[in-house]
KOLVEXPA-717742 format. One record per residue (C-alpha): residue number from 1; y, z, x; residue in three letters. Coordinates in nm, 3 decimals. Layout:
BEGIN
nr->NUM v->Y w->Z u->X rest->ALA;
...
This chain:
BEGIN
nr->1 v->0.000 w->0.000 u->0.000 rest->MET;
nr->2 v->0.333 w->-0.101 u->0.149 rest->SER;
nr->3 v->0.662 w->0.068 u->0.074 rest->VAL;
nr->4 v->0.956 w->-0.172 u->0.046 rest->PRO;
nr->5 v->1.252 w->-0.077 u->0.262 rest->PHE;
nr->6 v->1.602 w->-0.217 u->0.247 rest->SER;
nr->7 v->1.733 w->-0.414 u->0.542 rest->ASP;
nr->8 v->1.946 w->-0.113 u->0.635 rest->HIS;
nr->9 v->1.648 w->0.122 u->0.674 rest->VAL;
nr->10 v->1.439 w->-0.150 u->0.842 rest->ARG;
nr->11 v->1.709 w->-0.195 u->1.109 rest->VAL;
nr->12 v->1.722 w->0.182 u->1.165 rest->LEU;
nr->13 v->1.342 w->0.198 u->1.211 rest->TRP;
nr->14 v->1.351 w->-0.091 u->1.459 rest->LYS;
nr->15 v->1.639 w->0.072 u->1.646 rest->THR;
nr->16 v->1.447 w->0.398 u->1.667 rest->THR;
nr->17 v->1.134 w->0.229 u->1.806 rest->ILE;
nr->18 v->1.335 w->0.025 u->2.058 rest->HIS;
nr->19 v->1.523 w->0.332 u->2.174 rest->ASN;
nr->20 v->1.207 w->0.538 u->2.215 rest->VAL;
nr->21 v->1.059 w->0.265 u->2.437 rest->VAL;
nr->22 v->1.387 w->0.227 u->2.628 rest->TRP;
nr->23 v->1.416 w->0.605 u->2.681 rest->SER;
nr->24 v->1.063 w->0.622 u->2.821 rest->VAL;
nr->25 v->1.143 w->0.327 u->3.050 rest->TRP;
nr->26 v->1.472 w->0.487 u->3.162 rest->LEU;
nr->27 v->1.311 w->0.827 u->3.229 rest->ALA;
nr->28 v->1.030 w->0.661 u->3.425 rest->ARG;
nr->29 v->1.271 w->0.456 u->3.638 rest->ASN;
nr->30 v->1.495 w->0.755 u->3.707 rest->GLN;
nr->31 v->1.191 w->0.953 u->3.815 rest->TRP;
nr->32 v->1.054 w->0.676 u->4.041 rest->ILE;
nr->33 v->1.374 w->0.537 u->4.196 rest->PHE;
nr->34 v->1.617 w->0.830 u->4.188 rest->GLU;
nr->35 v->1.382 w->1.129 u->4.184 rest->SER;
nr->36 v->1.557 w->1.252 u->3.868 rest->LYS;
nr->37 v->1.378 w->1.394 u->3.570 rest->THR;
nr->38 v->1.490 w->1.362 u->3.211 rest->MET;
nr->39 v->1.386 w->1.646 u->2.988 rest->ASP;
nr->40 v->1.260 w->1.587 u->2.637 rest->PHE;
nr->41 v->1.578 w->1.715 u->2.470 rest->ARG;
nr->42 v->1.798 w->1.473 u->2.667 rest->SER;
nr->43 v->1.575 w->1.180 u->2.576 rest->ALA;
nr->44 v->1.573 w->1.284 u->2.211 rest->LEU;
nr->45 v->1.951 w->1.321 u->2.212 rest->SER;
nr->46 v->1.986 w->0.973 u->2.363 rest->LEU;
nr->47 v->1.761 w->0.823 u->2.094 rest->ILE;
nr->48 v->1.939 w->1.011 u->1.817 rest->TRP;
nr->49 v->2.284 w->0.896 u->1.935 rest->ARG;
nr->50 v->2.171 w->0.533 u->1.939 rest->ALA;
nr->51 v->2.026 w->0.555 u->1.588 rest->VAL;
nr->52 v->2.341 w->0.726 u->1.457 rest->SER;
nr->53 v->2.561 w->0.461 u->1.619 rest->ASP;
nr->54 v->2.348 w->0.187 u->1.467 rest->THR;
nr->55 v->2.376 w->0.353 u->1.127 rest->ASN;
nr->56 v->2.757 w->0.359 u->1.156 rest->ARG;
nr->57 v->2.774 w->-0.003 u->1.268 rest->LEU;
nr->58 v->2.512 w->-0.139 u->1.027 rest->GLU;
nr->59 v->2.670 w->-0.379 u->0.780 rest->ILE;
nr->60 v->2.368 w->-0.418 u->0.553 rest->GLU;
nr->61 v->2.364 w->-0.221 u->0.231 rest->CYS;
nr->62 v->2.075 w->0.006 u->0.151 rest->MET;
nr->63 v->1.879 w->-0.028 u->-0.168 rest->CYS;
nr->64 v->1.985 w->0.225 u->-0.426 rest->ASN;
nr->65 v->1.630 w->0.357 u->-0.441 rest->CYS;
nr->66 v->1.463 w->0.690 u->-0.386 rest->VAL;
nr->67 v->1.272 w->0.574 u->-0.073 rest->ASN;
nr->68 v->1.586 w->0.481 u->0.117 rest->ASP;
nr->69 v->1.779 w->0.790 u->0.012 rest->ILE;
nr->70 v->1.495 w->1.024 u->0.111 rest->LEU;
nr->71 v->1.453 w->0.860 u->0.452 rest->ILE;
nr->72 v->1.825 w->0.869 u->0.529 rest->LEU;
nr->73 v->1.860 w->1.228 u->0.410 rest->ARG;
nr->74 v->1.561 w->1.338 u->0.617 rest->ARG;
nr->75 v->1.738 w->1.217 u->0.930 rest->PHE;
nr->76 v->2.082 w->1.336 u->0.815 rest->ASP;
nr->77 v->2.220 w->0.982 u->0.802 rest->LEU;
nr->78 v->2.450 w->0.826 u->0.547 rest->ARG;
nr->79 v->2.373 w->0.489 u->0.396 rest->GLY;
nr->80 v->2.595 w->0.224 u->0.249 rest->ARG;
nr->81 v->2.479 w->0.204 u->-0.112 rest->PRO;
nr->82 v->2.519 w->-0.115 u->-0.309 rest->VAL;
nr->83 v->2.829 w->-0.082 u->-0.522 rest->ARG;
nr->84 v->2.734 w->-0.023 u->-0.879 rest->ALA;
nr->85 v->2.913 w->-0.191 u->-1.161 rest->SER;
nr->86 v->3.075 w->0.044 u->-1.406 rest->VAL;
nr->87 v->2.865 w->0.355 u->-1.466 rest->ILE;
nr->88 v->2.916 w->0.513 u->-1.804 rest->ARG;
nr->89 v->2.777 w->0.846 u->-1.914 rest->ILE;
nr->90 v->2.617 w->0.811 u->-2.254 rest->VAL;
nr->91 v->2.511 w->1.120 u->-2.443 rest->ILE;
nr->92 v->2.254 w->1.068 u->-2.714 rest->TRP;
nr->93 v->2.324 w->1.253 u->-3.037 rest->SER;
nr->94 v->2.075 w->1.331 u->-3.311 rest->HIS;
nr->95 v->2.103 w->1.148 u->-3.643 rest->PRO;
nr->96 v->2.167 w->1.344 u->-3.960 rest->ALA;
nr->97 v->1.862 w->1.513 u->-4.118 rest->PRO;
nr->98 v->1.649 w->1.264 u->-4.307 rest->GLY;
nr->99 v->1.791 w->0.968 u->-4.112 rest->CYS;
nr->100 v->1.644 w->0.760 u->-3.832 rest->THR;
nr->101 v->1.841 w->0.639 u->-3.533 rest->LYS;
nr->102 v->1.759 w->0.324 u->-3.338 rest->VAL;
nr->103 v->1.867 w->0.251 u->-2.980 rest->ASN;
nr->104 v->1.831 w->-0.108 u->-2.859 rest->THR;
nr->105 v->1.894 w->-0.293 u->-2.538 rest->ASP;
nr->106 v->1.844 w->-0.638 u->-2.394 rest->GLY;
nr->107 v->1.844 w->-0.762 u->-2.036 rest->VAL;
nr->108 v->1.798 w->-1.079 u->-1.829 rest->THR;
nr->109 v->1.730 w->-1.134 u->-1.458 rest->LEU;
nr->110 v->1.986 w->-1.415 u->-1.455 rest->SER;
nr->111 v->2.176 w->-1.583 u->-1.733 rest->SER;
nr->112 v->1.997 w->-1.789 u->-1.850 rest->PRO;
nr->113 v->1.668 w->-1.660 u->-1.721 rest->GLY;
nr->114 v->1.369 w->-1.440 u->-1.786 rest->ALA;
nr->115 v->1.455 w->-1.139 u->-1.994 rest->GLY;
nr->116 v->1.357 w->-0.914 u->-2.275 rest->GLY;
nr->117 v->1.471 w->-0.667 u->-2.532 rest->TYR;
nr->118 v->1.350 w->-0.352 u->-2.695 rest->GLY;
nr->119 v->1.432 w->-0.063 u->-2.917 rest->GLY;
nr->120 v->1.323 w->0.287 u->-3.008 rest->ILE;
nr->121 v->1.342 w->0.468 u->-3.342 rest->PHE;
nr->122 v->1.391 w->0.848 u->-3.344 rest->ARG;
nr->123 v->1.427 w->1.101 u->-3.622 rest->ASN;
nr->124 v->1.669 w->1.395 u->-3.643 rest->CYS;
nr->125 v->1.443 w->1.607 u->-3.418 rest->ARG;
nr->126 v->1.431 w->1.331 u->-3.153 rest->ALA;
nr->127 v->1.065 w->1.248 u->-3.223 rest->PHE;
nr->128 v->0.976 w->0.885 u->-3.161 rest->VAL;
nr->129 v->0.890 w->0.715 u->-3.490 rest->LYS;
nr->130 v->0.833 w->0.370 u->-3.341 rest->GLY;
nr->131 v->0.940 w->0.126 u->-3.075 rest->CYS;
nr->132 v->0.925 w->-0.242 u->-2.983 rest->PHE;
nr->133 v->0.947 w->-0.449 u->-2.664 rest->VAL;
nr->134 v->0.958 w->-0.829 u->-2.636 rest->VAL;
nr->135 v->0.969 w->-1.041 u->-2.318 rest->SER;
nr->136 v->1.128 w->-1.386 u->-2.313 rest->LEU;
nr->137 v->1.108 w->-1.673 u->-2.065 rest->ASP;
nr->138 v->1.446 w->-1.844 u->-2.086 rest->HIS;
nr->139 v->1.733 w->-1.665 u->-2.257 rest->VAL;
nr->140 v->2.097 w->-1.566 u->-2.217 rest->PHE;
nr->141 v->2.192 w->-1.198 u->-2.181 rest->ALA;
nr->142 v->2.395 w->-1.200 u->-2.502 rest->PHE;
nr->143 v->2.098 w->-1.343 u->-2.695 rest->GLU;
nr->144 v->1.875 w->-1.055 u->-2.589 rest->THR;
nr->145 v->2.125 w->-0.803 u->-2.723 rest->GLU;
nr->146 v->2.154 w->-0.989 u->-3.053 rest->LEU;
nr->147 v->1.778 w->-1.029 u->-3.088 rest->LEU;
nr->148 v->1.724 w->-0.658 u->-3.023 rest->ALA;
nr->149 v->1.976 w->-0.565 u->-3.293 rest->ALA;
nr->150 v->1.831 w->-0.822 u->-3.534 rest->SER;
nr->151 v->1.473 w->-0.696 u->-3.491 rest->ILE;
nr->152 v->1.586 w->-0.335 u->-3.529 rest->ALA;
nr->153 v->1.761 w->-0.421 u->-3.856 rest->ILE;
nr->154 v->1.450 w->-0.608 u->-3.979 rest->ASP;
nr->155 v->1.227 w->-0.306 u->-3.903 rest->PHE;
nr->156 v->1.472 w->-0.064 u->-4.062 rest->ALA;
nr->157 v->1.520 w->-0.273 u->-4.375 rest->TRP;
């Protein structure tokens, strides 16, 4: 099983591996040619500085996914997240007693493109009374929203 990494994290991993190899090479050459020894902490500090510098200079954006965030946090690094479009907080409210509430949504990968729509029916105690999901091959984003609303009205009627 492979875990997908963003280009940002992939570059950091490659930098880390290259710097480990380079630090071993440098320590070996200093020991052979200059009779100097490099302790483990110095080598680790050298590697860490290079990875941190690469992280600051990296122009690629990270994926806004849990894998990338966990990896970067583990090493106390900051990523450059992909800028989100507008994020709105939506708070779901219960319908009146005896009523059913439907929430619908539609989405496409590109417009026009593959997409789908769906909806969920809930009662006043937030119990799911039913739901629907439909996938489509070639559709515009606006069509998916309209189809979701249309199907919800048909079910409710």
